[in-house]
C-alpha positions in Angstrom: 0.2 0.4 -0.1 1.5 3.4 -1.0 1.7 6.4 1.3 -1.1 8.3 -0.4 -3.5 5.3 0.4 -2.0 4.7 3.9 -5.4 4.9 6.6 -3.4 8.0 8.5 -2.2 9.6 4.9 -6.0 9.6 4.1 -6.9 11.1 7.3 -4.6 13.7 7.3 -5.4 14.7 3.6 -9.3 14.7 4.5 -8.6 16.7 7.4 -7.0 19.2 5.4 -9.9 19.1 2.9 -12.2 19.6 5.4 -10.4 22.6 7.2 -10.3 24.1 3.4 -13.7 23.7 3.3 -14.5 25.4 6.3 -12.4 28.2 5.4 -14.6 29.3 2.8 -18.3 29.9 2.0 -18.6 26.4 -0.3 -21.0 24.3 0.9 -19.8 21.2 -1.4 -15.9 20.3 -2.3 -15.8 17.6 -5.0 -12.7 16.2 -5.8 -11.6 13.9 -8.3 -8.9 12.2 -10.0 -8.0 9.1 -11.7 -11.2 7.4 -11.6 -11.5 8.0 -7.6 -13.7 11.0 -6.2 -14.2 12.4 -2.7 -17.2 14.4 -1.9 -17.3 16.7 1.2 -20.2 19.1 2.1 -21.7 21.1 5.3 -24.9 21.8 6.3 -26.2 25.5 7.0 -26.7 26.6 10.5 -29.6 28.1 11.4 -29.7 31.4 13.7 -30.8 29.8 16.8 -28.1 27.1 16.1 -25.2 29.6 15.8 -23.1 29.9 19.1 -22.4 32.7 21.4 -24.6 35.2 19.5 -25.6 38.6 21.5 -29.1 39.4 21.9 -32.5 38.8 20.0 -32.3 37.4 16.6 -35.7 36.3 15.9 -36.5 39.6 13.7 -33.6 41.0 11.6 -34.6 43.6 9.1 -38.5 42.2 9.1 -37.5 38.8 7.8 -39.0 35.7 9.4 -37.6 34.2 12.3 -35.8 31.4 10.2 -35.8 32.6 6.6 -32.4 30.7 5.2 -31.6 31.2 1.3 -30.9 28.2 -0.8 -28.0 29.2 -3.5 -26.6 27.7 -6.2 -23.4 26.0 -5.2 -22.2 26.0 -8.9 -22.5 27.5 -12.0 -24.8 26.6 -14.9 -28.5 26.3 -15.8 -31.2 25.9 -13.4 -34.3 23.8 -13.9 -37.3 23.4 -11.5 -38.3 19.6 -10.5 -41.2 18.2 -11.5 -43.9 19.4 -9.9 -42.5 22.6 -9.4 -43.1 24.4 -6.2 -44.7 27.6 -5.8 -44.5 30.3 -3.1 -46.2 29.3 -0.1 -45.9 25.5 -0.7 -44.9 23.9 2.4 -42.2 21.0 2.5 -42.7 18.4 5.2 -39.0 17.5 4.8 -36.2 17.4 2.3 -36.9 17.5 -1.1 -35.3 18.4 -4.3 -36.3 21.8 -5.6 -35.0 21.7 -9.0 -31.4 20.9 -10.3 -28.4 23.0 -11.8 -27.6 21.2 -15.2 -23.3 21.6 -15.8 -21.9 20.0 -18.1 -24.3 17.7 -19.2 -24.9 16.6 -15.1 -27.9 17.4 -13.3 -26.7 18.4 -9.5 -29.8 18.4 -7.5 -31.2 21.4 -5.1 -32.5 20.4 -2.3 -34.1 22.1 0.8 -32.3 19.9 3.1 -35.5 20.0 5.6 -39.2 21.1 6.1 -39.9 24.6 5.5 -42.2 26.8 3.8 -41.1 28.3 0.5 -41.2 32.2 0.5 -39.6 33.1 -2.9 -38.4 31.8 -5.7 -35.9 33.8 -7.4 -34.7 32.0 -10.1 -37.1 31.0 -13.4 -36.9 27.4 -15.3 -33.7 27.5 -17.8 -32.6 30.7 -16.2 -28.5 30.7 -16.3 -27.4 31.0 -12.6 -23.7 32.1 -10.9 -21.8 30.4 -8.0 -23.7 31.8 -4.7 -27.0 32.7 -6.9 -29.9 32.7 -4.3 -32.4 30.2 -6.1 -35.0 30.0 -3.3 -36.0 31.7 0.3 -37.5 29.2 2.8 -39.0 30.1 6.0 -37.9 27.4 8.4 -40.1 28.9 11.9 
C-alpha cells in the first residue's frame, strides 16, 4: 500500500480538505482524480444554532425568524423539479427543488429539511452563477 493510500495519510488529507472547506463559503467540495472521487459538504446553521451570538435574532430586517436562502453551489443552468414548487408551498422534509445542469450533469438543489417556500428567485432554464439565491425558505 503506497503512503498516499495509507489510512493515516488519507485521514490527514481529508482533514486538510475539511479545513479548506471550513475556510470558505462553499457548501460542497468534490475532487476527482484517476477515477476516484471524494466529496465533502456541510450543512448551514440556523440562527438559533449559531453559538455565542448576543441579542435577539428572531427578527432581522423584518425577515421571518428562520429565513434561509438556498443558493447555487456551482455555475450552470437552473431547472425546476417536476412538479415544481410554488411560493407558499409547505415542505414536510427534505425535497429536491430543482437542479443545476453543468457540463451535462444534473446537480440537485435540495431543501435540506422542512419549511415553507417564501420566494422563488430563478426561473426554469435561467443561467445562474455560484452563490446565486435560488429559493428562500422560512424554517420557522
